[in-house]
N, C-alpha and C positions, 0 to 999 in steps of 0.2 A: 389465584390473584393474588394469594399471599407467597406462590411459587414466584409469581413473575419478580414483586417488592425483592424478594432472597434474590434472585438474577440480577438486577439492576445493582444492588447491593454489593453482591459479588461483582459483577465486571467493575463496579468503580472502586472497590479496594484493589481488584486486579494491573488500574492501572494506573494505581498512585503506587505500587509494589513497583510496578515498569519504570515510572519516573524513579523512584526509589533508588531502583537498582542503574538505572543508567549513571546518577551522578556516585555512586558510589562505585563505578568504574572508573569513574575521573579519580574518590579519593584513595580508591587503592591503588591506584597507578601512581600517584603522587605520593605517597608515602614512600614506594617503594625505591623510588628514588631521592628520598630524603628528602622531597618538597615540603612549606607549611602548609595546611590545612587549616584556612580561620575559621570557614565556618559552611556545615552543609546543612540545608535547609531542603523541607518540601514546600512547593507553593511561595509564593512572591508576599509581596505589602506586609503590612502589623502582624506580627510577633503573636503567635498564639498558645507556645509553650515554647522552650528551650531550657536546655541544662548544656554545661561544659564540661568537658572529659579534656584532659590536657591542655595543649593549642588549640582545639576545636571545639565550637559550640556548633548543638546540635537541635535544631527544632521540624518546628510548621508552623505555615504563613499561613494567613486568610486568603489568600487567591488561590485555589486548586487549581493553577494554567502551566503549572509546571516545578520546575526546582533547580538549583544554583547549587556548584559546588566552589566557594571563596576561596582560592591560590593565589597568597602573597606574590608577589609581582608576577602575573602575568601578562603586565606589562610594561616596560618600562618607566611610562609616566606614572608610576603608581607607588604612593610612599609606603618606604619601607622602614621598620626600626633598624640601629644595627644589629638587634639579634635574628633577628629575621634575614637578612641579605644573605647569609651563606646559601638557606634554604628555598630562597625566590627562585619563582619557576622559569623568569627569567635569566639568571644566571646559572642556567643548566646548560648541558649541550641538546641541539636542535633536535635530534633524533628521541630524545628521552620526554623533551615537550609534544613531539607530534604524540610520540603514545600515550603519555597524559590526557591531550584531549582527546584523542580515540577514545581513550577506557569505556564512555557510553555508549556511545556508538557498539563499540568490540563486545559489552555489557550484552546489548539490548541483541544482538546474533545470536549470542553463544544461548539466552535463556530461549528467543523465538524456538531454535534447533533444538534443544531441551524438551519445551512441550511439544513440539512435533515429532517427538523420537519417542513419547512415552504416548504420543497417543498413536503412533505407527505400530508399536507393540501390543497396545489394549485394543482399542478400536477398529483402526484399520485409517491409512493417510488414503488419498486421491493418487489410486497408483502409481509411480511415475513413469515406469517401463512399458503401462499399456498402449497398445495402439488407437491413439484417437482421432485415424484421419477419418472422416467424415465418409459411412458408407451409407448408402443405399439398403433401408429395411424392410421399406415397402413401395410399390408403384403405385397409384390412385388417381382418380379421376381428380377434376376441382370441379367448386359450384362453390356460391355465394355465403358469406357468413348473416346467420340470421340473429346472433346474440352472444354476448360475451364469451357465452358455454358453446353455441348449437353450431354447426355447418350445417348447408342444405343439403337435401340426399342424392346422391345420381351413381352413375354407370360408367364403363371402359375402365379402359387404363391409362386418359390421360393424354397431356401434351408430351413428357419427358417416356412414358411408356412406347406413345406411337412413334419418338425417333428413335429409340430402339436402346433406353437403360436398360437395368436387370436390377432386379435386389441381390445383393453382392458388390455393385460395381462400389470400386472405392472414387470419389470426386475430388480430383485435382485442382482443377482451376474451371472458372468461368471469364469467357471473353478476354484469356491472357491473365486475368487476377487470380491468385493463390488462394485456395479457400483450406484455411484452417480448421473452420468448426461448420457444420450444418447452418447453422447461423448465417453466415456471411451468403451461400446461395440464397435464404429465406428472404435477406434483405437487400440483396441485390438487383431479385427479379419483382419483390413486391413493387419497386417504382417504374418495371418496364413494360407492364401490359403490354399486347399485342408485336412486342417484337420479337425476333430472333436472337437469341444468346447462344453461344456454344461452349459445350461444356466437355470437356477432358478428365477421362474419367481411364482408372487401370483395372482391367479386368484379367486373370487367371494372367499376370505378368506383362501382360502388356496395354501399352494407352491407345485410346480410340477416342475420338472427337466426335462429338453429336451436334447438329443444330433444332435446337430446340424452340419452338414458336410460345414464347409465353403466354398464358389463355388470364384474357381478364374477368376480375370477378370483386364482388364487393368483403371489402376486410373493416374490419375496426382497429383505427389507429389508437397507440394508447390516448390521450384524450379524450376516448370513446365516441368517439365517428366513424359513421361510417363513411369510408371513402372506394375511391377505383383505386385496384391495386392486382399485382402482377401474381399468377401459382402456376406452375410445374407440375403438381402432381409427385411427390417425391417425399418420404418420409425418412429420420434418420433410424439407423441399426445399434440397436443400446453396443455403449463398450465394453467389449470383454473384461471381467476383472477391473472392470472402475476404478473401485474401493478395494483396497488390498491389505489385511493384518500382516505384519512381518514378524521374524525370531526378533530373539538379540542384538544378533549378532549381523545379520543381512538388515535390519534395520538403519542400521550406521550407516551403506552409502546412498540406502533409498532416500533415507530421512534429506541426506546432503543434495542428493540430485532434486526431490521435491522442495528442499529450500532453496535451489538457484532457480527452477520455474518459478518460485514465488517470489522471489528477488527482482527477477526479471518480469514481469506482471506489476508488485509497486515502483519499479522504475516509469514504465510506461505510464500509469496512471498519476506518479509525480506530473511528467512531462503534461500528460492533459488538466492538470488541476486547475492553471489559472483560468482555466477555458471553461472551468467550470463553474466556477463563482458568478457571472450571473443567473446561469439559472438558478442559485439556492438564493442570491437575492429575489429573484421573481417568486419563488414557491415562498416566502412570505407574504405574500401580495397575493397567494392564492394559486397561482400557478401548480403543477404536477412535479410532485419529486423526481427527480432522477436517483433511480435505483443504483447508480453506481457514482452519485456524486460523493461527496466530501460529506461528514460526517463528527462531532465536536466528541469531545468524550459523553457529553448530556444523551446525542442520538446511539454511542455507541455503548453506555450502560442500558437503553432503553431497549437495543437491541440485543445485549445478553441477554435480560430479564425474559424475554420473549422465547427464546435458544432455552430457558432453562424451563419458562412455562409449559414446553412443549418436550421437557428431559433430552434436551437437543446436546448433553452435554462437548461431544466431540465438538460439534461444530463452533461450540462456547470456546471451547481452548484453541480450535484453529484460530477462531477471531482475533483470540488476545495474544498468540504467536504474531497473525500478518501486524497487528497492532504494532508491536518492538520491531518488526522488519520496518515497520513506516518512517517509525521513531527514527532508526537506525539510517536508514537512506536520507529522508526529510534533514539530519542535523549533517551529512554533512556538506551539502550545498555550500560554495564554497563563497557566501554572503556573513557578515555580522551580522546579528549575533552568536550566530548558530555556531558549532563546534568545528564545522569547515570553512568559516570566516577565519577564525584563529590559527585552524592548518596553514590557511593561505598565505598566511602574512608569513609565517613561518618560513615557508617553500622557500616563500619571494626572497626573503633575507638572506637564503642560503645560500640561491642561484645568485642574487645578485652579489656577495662577495666572493662565490667563483668567479664572477669574470671581473672584478677589480684584484681578483690576486692574479688572474692571468695578465693584467696588463699593472702591472707591480704595485696597487695600492689597496694598503689597509684596508681590513674591513670596516663596512660603513656603521653608522649608528642603529641601534634598533630603531623602527618605525614609528612614528607619531602618532597614538592610537587616537589621539585630542584631534587629527588629521581626518581621521575616520569617521569622530563622534556624529557629524552627519550626516552619513552612510546606514551609519545601525542606527542613529534614532528613526531614520526614513523608514528601515525595514524592518524596526519593530513595531513604531506604528503600524505600517502595512500589515504584520502579523495580528496585531492585535486588533486592527478593527474586522482581518477576515475571519478572526477566533469566532468575533462578536458575533460578525453575519451569521455564521454555520450554527452559533449555540442556538440564538432566535426562531431559524428555520428548523432547527430540532426539536424544539419547543413548539410553535405552532403548526408546521407542518414533517412531522417527523417521516423518516424512511420506516416505512411497517413492512417487515417481510409475507407477513400473515396476514396481511388485508386490515 
């Protein structure tokens, strides 16, 4: 139990470091272009501690829900002293403003990459070069499920075997739907007991289509209820070199490729994020928690504790890397008060002025952020509400990796 709490503390510390480095990315970029940084804080709300060095106040605030880097003149409506004006962000070239606003995102991307690189050269990462085409490892009979861990005995080769599918066949599609993982096959036939499905496979470099009649069986759903389901009697073959350790040089392109795969999965997760919120709300009142649903800093820290308790340090660090990628991509969503919202404003001003020049007009005035305040406050309220909901769910019905 002691190692669990150590893991919780370490992951929470990792989250704090992630936030601090994100804001440090903004600070370093601003300083490099001569912008004035007034405040660099971790957290929001009442100040717990602060100190001032040069023109910048550094501090920690009471609510650990993020952080901020207060750069003078982020908007044209912000009051400036005569001494600050030459160093104000709004008075700098547009491309410098974009770089500064992207500084936190770039820092998180770099940090995530560095973490994955060290995992790649030490314990190994999921091999980005491995062939993960779902491949048949076993052709078996089908039978009813007895309990959560037991399937009834049976004999024969099952419907897939009778149709002609063999061990080693690579599964490409089912009823015209591409199969990326073996779970796609299982999920598809689960809801089609007694129906015929067309399975496209690759064997010896050639493609073949087999008509398989899905067997009706009894299976346990995620809520523990025994329901009518479908099965075809196929099991997946393990992926060869699924996890691989790389040398210091070859780890660079391998980590870059795996980073790309992780970012793609993160984007898919962000797209699905709004649809997951109702399930999180339901879990507060006793519904089963979605293992792929969103987690707060509380839930992520608890997961970190579970991983350390079982000495799964590579997974611990990989989770922290994924957190950095999520924070980076989430922050470039083009809505205020996120970094992407500020970037969108700068790009809008640039495009607007370009078309004004084409018409022989001078550059327009900077965007009035006061007019954006209703949208900003609405988005901030939504994000805060979602954050509170997920934190409550992580307290009363947390995601548990190990039951």
